[in-house]
PDB file of N, CA, C and O in Angstrom:
ATOM      1  N   MET A   1      23.982 -18.264   6.935  1.00  0.00           N
ATOM      2  CA  MET A   1      22.613 -17.961   7.370  1.00  0.00           C
ATOM      3  C   MET A   1      22.457 -16.471   7.606  1.00  0.00           C
ATOM      4  O   MET A   1      23.335 -15.823   8.176  1.00  0.00           O
ATOM      5  N   ALA A   2      21.341 -15.942   7.165  1.00  0.00           N
ATOM      6  CA  ALA A   2      21.091 -14.501   7.344  1.00  0.00           C
ATOM      7  C   ALA A   2      20.131 -14.284   8.506  1.00  0.00           C
ATOM      8  O   ALA A   2      18.959 -14.657   8.446  1.00  0.00           O
ATOM      9  N   LEU A   3      20.648 -13.681   9.547  1.00  0.00           N
ATOM     10  CA  LEU A   3      19.796 -13.430  10.717  1.00  0.00           C
ATOM     11  C   LEU A   3      19.430 -11.967  10.773  1.00  0.00           C
ATOM     12  O   LEU A   3      20.299 -11.095  10.778  1.00  0.00           O
ATOM     13  N   LYS A   4      18.135 -11.702  10.817  1.00  0.00           N
ATOM     14  CA  LYS A   4      17.681 -10.312  10.861  1.00  0.00           C
ATOM     15  C   LYS A   4      17.198  -9.972  12.265  1.00  0.00           C
ATOM     16  O   LYS A   4      16.182 -10.490  12.728  1.00  0.00           O
ATOM     17  N   ILE A   5      17.928  -9.108  12.925  1.00  0.00           N
ATOM     18  CA  ILE A   5      17.547  -8.704  14.275  1.00  0.00           C
ATOM     19  C   ILE A   5      17.029  -7.275  14.257  1.00  0.00           C
ATOM     20  O   ILE A   5      17.758  -6.344  13.914  1.00  0.00           O
ATOM     21  N   ARG A   6      15.774  -7.111  14.628  1.00  0.00           N
ATOM     22  CA  ARG A   6      15.187  -5.778  14.609  1.00  0.00           C
ATOM     23  C   ARG A   6      15.165  -5.201  16.014  1.00  0.00           C
ATOM     24  O   ARG A   6      14.418  -5.653  16.882  1.00  0.00           O
ATOM     25  N   LEU A   7      16.003  -4.189  16.216  1.00  0.00           N
ATOM     26  CA  LEU A   7      16.032  -3.531  17.522  1.00  0.00           C
ATOM     27  C   LEU A   7      15.509  -2.121  17.382  1.00  0.00           C
ATOM     28  O   LEU A   7      16.015  -1.331  16.585  1.00  0.00           O
ATOM     29  N   ALA A   8      14.496  -1.815  18.160  1.00  0.00           N
ATOM     30  CA  ALA A   8      13.885  -0.489  18.077  1.00  0.00           C
ATOM     31  C   ALA A   8      14.703   0.507  18.889  1.00  0.00           C
ATOM     32  O   ALA A   8      14.408   0.761  20.057  1.00  0.00           O
ATOM     33  N   ARG A   9      15.727   1.064  18.266  1.00  0.00           N
ATOM     34  CA  ARG A   9      16.549   2.069  18.957  1.00  0.00           C
ATOM     35  C   ARG A   9      16.670   3.300  18.079  1.00  0.00           C
ATOM     36  O   ARG A   9      17.306   3.267  17.025  1.00  0.00           O
ATOM     37  N   ALA A  10      16.061   4.373  18.516  1.00  0.00           N
ATOM     38  CA  ALA A  10      16.100   5.603  17.719  1.00  0.00           C
ATOM     39  C   ALA A  10      17.218   6.505  18.226  1.00  0.00           C
ATOM     40  O   ALA A  10      17.265   6.839  19.410  1.00  0.00           O
ATOM     41  N   GLY A  11      18.115   6.898  17.329  1.00  0.00           N
ATOM     42  CA  GLY A  11      19.190   7.806  17.717  1.00  0.00           C
ATOM     43  C   GLY A  11      20.508   7.065  17.846  1.00  0.00           C
ATOM     44  O   GLY A  11      21.573   7.682  17.857  1.00  0.00           O
ATOM     45  N   SER A  12      20.443   5.748  17.943  1.00  0.00           N
ATOM     46  CA  SER A  12      21.660   4.959  18.085  1.00  0.00           C
ATOM     47  C   SER A  12      22.367   4.857  16.735  1.00  0.00           C
ATOM     48  O   SER A  12      23.532   5.229  16.595  1.00  0.00           O
ATOM     49  N   LYS A  13      21.643   4.350  15.761  1.00  0.00           N
ATOM     50  CA  LYS A  13      22.194   4.207  14.411  1.00  0.00           C
ATOM     51  C   LYS A  13      21.318   4.969  13.430  1.00  0.00           C
ATOM     52  O   LYS A  13      20.295   5.543  13.803  1.00  0.00           O
ATOM     53  N   LYS A  14      21.736   4.966  12.171  1.00  0.00           N
ATOM     54  CA  LYS A  14      20.931   5.635  11.148  1.00  0.00           C
ATOM     55  C   LYS A  14      19.633   4.853  10.917  1.00  0.00           C
ATOM     56  O   LYS A  14      18.566   5.430  10.708  1.00  0.00           O
ATOM     57  N   ARG A  15      19.758   3.546  10.960  1.00  0.00           N
ATOM     58  CA  ARG A  15      18.577   2.698  10.763  1.00  0.00           C
ATOM     59  C   ARG A  15      18.243   1.972  12.058  1.00  0.00           C
ATOM     60  O   ARG A  15      19.124   1.383  12.685  1.00  0.00           O
ATOM     61  N   PRO A  16      16.978   2.010  12.463  1.00  0.00           N
ATOM     62  CA  PRO A  16      16.527   1.351  13.687  1.00  0.00           C
ATOM     63  C   PRO A  16      16.505  -0.174  13.539  1.00  0.00           C
ATOM     64  O   PRO A  16      16.037  -0.889  14.425  1.00  0.00           O
ATOM     65  N   TYR A  17      17.015  -0.651  12.418  1.00  0.00           N
ATOM     66  CA  TYR A  17      17.031  -2.089  12.181  1.00  0.00           C
ATOM     67  C   TYR A  17      18.465  -2.596  12.078  1.00  0.00           C
ATOM     68  O   TYR A  17      19.289  -2.011  11.374  1.00  0.00           O
ATOM     69  N   TYR A  18      18.753  -3.672  12.773  1.00  0.00           N
ATOM     70  CA  TYR A  18      20.099  -4.240  12.743  1.00  0.00           C
ATOM     71  C   TYR A  18      20.105  -5.505  11.882  1.00  0.00           C
ATOM     72  O   TYR A  18      19.397  -6.468  12.176  1.00  0.00           O
ATOM     73  N   HIS A  19      20.897  -5.493  10.838  1.00  0.00           N
ATOM     74  CA  HIS A  19      20.989  -6.669   9.978  1.00  0.00           C
ATOM     75  C   HIS A  19      22.317  -7.381  10.214  1.00  0.00           C
ATOM     76  O   HIS A  19      23.380  -6.869   9.862  1.00  0.00           O
ATOM     77  N   ILE A  20      22.244  -8.553  10.806  1.00  0.00           N
ATOM     78  CA  ILE A  20      23.469  -9.302  11.092  1.00  0.00           C
ATOM     79  C   ILE A  20      23.524 -10.557  10.221  1.00  0.00           C
ATOM     80  O   ILE A  20      22.654 -11.424  10.303  1.00  0.00           O
ATOM     81  N   VAL A  21      24.552 -10.637   9.392  1.00  0.00           N
ATOM     82  CA  VAL A  21      24.698 -11.803   8.520  1.00  0.00           C
ATOM     83  C   VAL A  21      25.779 -12.719   9.072  1.00  0.00           C
ATOM     84  O   VAL A  21      26.962 -12.378   9.076  1.00  0.00           O
ATOM     85  N   VAL A  22      25.352 -13.893   9.538  1.00  0.00           N
ATOM     86  CA  VAL A  22      26.307 -14.840  10.116  1.00  0.00           C
ATOM     87  C   VAL A  22      26.558 -15.985   9.138  1.00  0.00           C
ATOM     88  O   VAL A  22      27.335 -16.892   9.436  1.00  0.00           O
TER      89      VAL A  22
END
């Protein structure tokens, strides 16, 4: 299952979107 978690964090990672594939 592909779970897409969007976390609005600027400066933490290159992309403000976290893609978690479980």
